[in-house]
C-alpha positions as CSV (number, residue, x, y, z in Angstrom):
1,M,107.9,56.8,86.0
2,P,108.9,54.4,83.1
3,I,106.8,51.3,82.7
4,R,109.9,49.1,83.0
5,I,109.5,49.9,86.8
6,F,106.5,47.5,86.7
7,F,109.0,44.5,86.7
8,K,111.0,46.0,89.6
9,M,107.9,46.7,91.7
10,F,106.3,43.2,91.0
11,S,108.5,40.1,91.3
12,Y,107.6,38.4,88.0
13,P,110.6,36.2,87.0
14,L,112.2,37.5,83.8
15,L,113.5,34.6,81.5
16,E,115.1,36.9,78.9
17,G,116.1,40.6,79.3
18,T,116.6,42.6,82.5
19,T,114.6,45.1,84.5
20,E,117.0,47.8,83.2
21,S,116.5,46.9,79.5
22,T,112.8,46.2,79.6
23,L,110.5,48.6,77.6
24,T,113.1,51.3,77.2
25,S,111.7,52.2,73.7
26,P,108.1,52.9,72.7
27,D,108.6,50.0,70.2
28,D,109.4,47.4,72.9
29,I,107.2,44.8,74.3
30,A,107.5,42.2,77.1
31,I,105.8,38.9,76.5
32,S,105.1,35.7,78.6
33,R,106.8,32.4,78.1
34,R,103.5,31.1,76.6
35,M,103.6,33.8,73.9
36,A,107.2,33.2,73.2
37,E,106.7,29.4,72.8
38,N,103.5,29.9,70.7
39,F,105.1,32.4,68.2
40,F,108.8,31.5,68.3
41,G,109.3,28.1,69.9
42,S,111.1,29.3,73.1
43,P,111.9,32.4,75.2
44,N,115.4,32.5,74.0
45,A,114.3,32.3,70.3
46,A,111.8,35.1,70.9
47,F,114.2,37.6,72.5
48,G,115.1,40.5,70.3
49,K,112.6,39.5,67.5
50,T,109.8,41.4,66.2
51,I,106.1,40.7,66.8
52,R,103.1,42.5,65.1
53,F,100.4,43.7,67.3
54,N,96.8,43.8,66.1
55,N,98.1,43.5,62.5
56,Y,99.0,47.2,63.0
57,K,102.3,47.8,64.9
58,D,105.5,46.0,65.1
59,F,107.2,45.6,68.5
60,R,110.6,44.4,69.5
61,I,110.6,41.8,72.2
62,S,112.8,43.2,74.9
63,T,111.7,40.9,77.7
64,V,110.2,37.4,78.2
65,F,108.8,36.8,81.6
66,E,107.5,33.6,83.2
67,N,103.8,32.8,82.7
68,I,101.5,34.3,85.2
69,P,100.1,31.7,87.5
70,E,96.4,31.0,87.3
71,N,95.9,32.2,91.0
72,S,97.4,35.6,90.4
73,S,95.2,38.7,90.8
74,L,96.8,40.3,87.7
75,K,96.6,38.2,84.5
76,F,98.3,39.2,81.3
77,D,100.5,37.8,78.5
78,Y,102.2,40.9,77.4
79,V,103.2,44.5,78.6
80,A,103.6,47.2,76.0
81,N,105.2,50.6,76.4
82,W,102.6,53.1,77.5
83,K,103.8,55.7,75.1
84,S,103.1,53.5,72.1
85,L,99.6,52.8,73.5
86,L,98.8,56.5,73.8
87,D,99.9,57.0,70.2
88,T,97.5,54.4,68.9
89,V,94.6,54.7,71.4
90,S,93.9,58.5,71.5
91,W,91.0,58.4,73.9
92,L,93.4,57.2,76.6
93,K,94.8,60.8,76.7
94,E,91.6,62.1,78.1
95,W,91.6,62.0,82.0
96,I,88.0,61.0,82.2
97,Y,88.7,57.4,81.2
98,R,89.7,55.1,84.1
99,T,90.6,52.0,82.1
100,P,94.3,51.4,83.0
101,Y,95.3,50.3,86.4
102,T,97.8,52.7,88.2
103,F,100.2,51.3,90.8
104,I,102.4,53.5,92.8
105,Q,105.1,52.5,95.4
106,L,105.4,54.7,98.3
107,Q,108.7,55.4,99.9
108,P,109.2,53.4,103.1
109,N,108.7,56.3,105.4
110,A,105.8,57.8,103.5
111,D,102.4,58.1,105.3
112,P,99.7,56.7,103.0
113,V,97.0,58.9,104.7
114,R,98.9,62.1,104.0
115,V,99.6,61.0,100.4
116,E,95.9,60.2,99.8
117,V,94.9,63.6,101.1
118,R,97.4,65.3,98.7
119,I,96.2,63.4,95.5
120,R,92.5,63.3,96.3
121,N,91.5,66.2,93.9
122,F,94.5,65.7,91.5
123,L,92.2,65.1,88.5
124,D,90.2,68.4,88.9
125,A,92.7,70.3,86.7
126,Y,92.4,67.7,83.9
127,L,88.6,67.2,83.7
128,N,87.8,70.5,82.1
129,G,87.9,69.1,78.6
130,K,84.8,68.2,76.5
131,D,84.6,64.6,78.0
132,G,85.3,65.6,81.6
133,A,83.3,68.8,82.0
134,G,80.9,68.6,84.9
135,F,82.6,65.5,86.5
136,H,84.4,65.4,89.8
137,L,86.6,62.3,90.4
138,E,88.5,61.8,93.7
139,L,91.5,59.6,93.9
140,G,92.3,57.3,96.9
141,L,94.9,54.7,97.7
142,Q,94.4,51.0,98.4
143,R,97.1,48.6,99.4
144,F,97.7,46.0,96.6
145,D,97.4,43.1,99.0
146,E,93.8,44.4,99.9
147,M,92.6,44.9,96.3
148,Y,91.4,41.4,95.4
149,L,89.1,40.9,98.4
150,N,88.1,44.6,98.8
151,S,87.6,46.0,95.3
152,N,84.0,47.2,95.5
153,F,83.9,50.9,96.4
154,K,81.0,52.9,97.8
155,D,81.4,56.5,98.8
156,G,85.2,56.1,98.3
157,R,85.6,53.2,100.7
158,P,86.2,49.6,99.9
159,G,83.5,46.9,100.6
160,V,84.3,43.3,101.1
161,I,84.1,40.6,98.5
162,H,84.4,37.2,100.0
163,R,86.9,35.4,97.9
164,Y,90.2,33.6,98.6
165,C,93.3,34.6,96.8
166,K,96.9,33.7,97.0
167,N,99.4,35.4,94.7
168,R,102.4,33.3,93.9
169,Y,104.4,36.4,92.8
170,P,103.6,39.0,95.4
171,L,105.0,42.5,95.5
172,R,108.4,42.9,96.9
173,D,107.0,45.0,99.7
174,C,103.2,45.1,99.8
175,S,103.1,47.5,102.7
176,N,104.3,50.4,100.5
177,T,102.5,49.7,97.2
178,C,99.1,50.8,96.6
179,G,96.6,50.8,93.7
180,L,95.2,54.1,92.7
181,V,91.4,54.0,93.1
182,G,89.1,56.6,91.5
183,H,85.5,57.2,92.5
184,E,82.8,59.7,91.5
């Protein structure tokens, strides 16, 4: 699934660009209003311009989104195309690394329990390399709206963290979107 689906799955307001034109090329980047104003003066002035990342790679700004509110569970100022990241950070190609978050959106009639059973041992086929040999990781699903308060896992089940969170830009339909959780 293309990364541009991220802006369809989550309801972050786009100031410049559309969900259809976002991150269509490996050289595209979506930036926040804050970044657009800091580097270019305004979201409109930033749209379509080039910005250099880490003094290494040039990206074309294909989207400018509204600043992420302070009370949001996810905080970021840019979203880059996954393909470009894989080209520059080679260790991300190894399945043993669990750094990036993975979000999936289930079809309305999908049964999360059945999906979880089918994906549980998905990584087994990919952990045979030098970094993954001897490891067994199981995947599980967790509803997005439960991730902030229940993100500590023991034996594959979430524990409770007592925090209060309100996300100004919730998912369009939290009941069908889950975070993918791996545990050893």
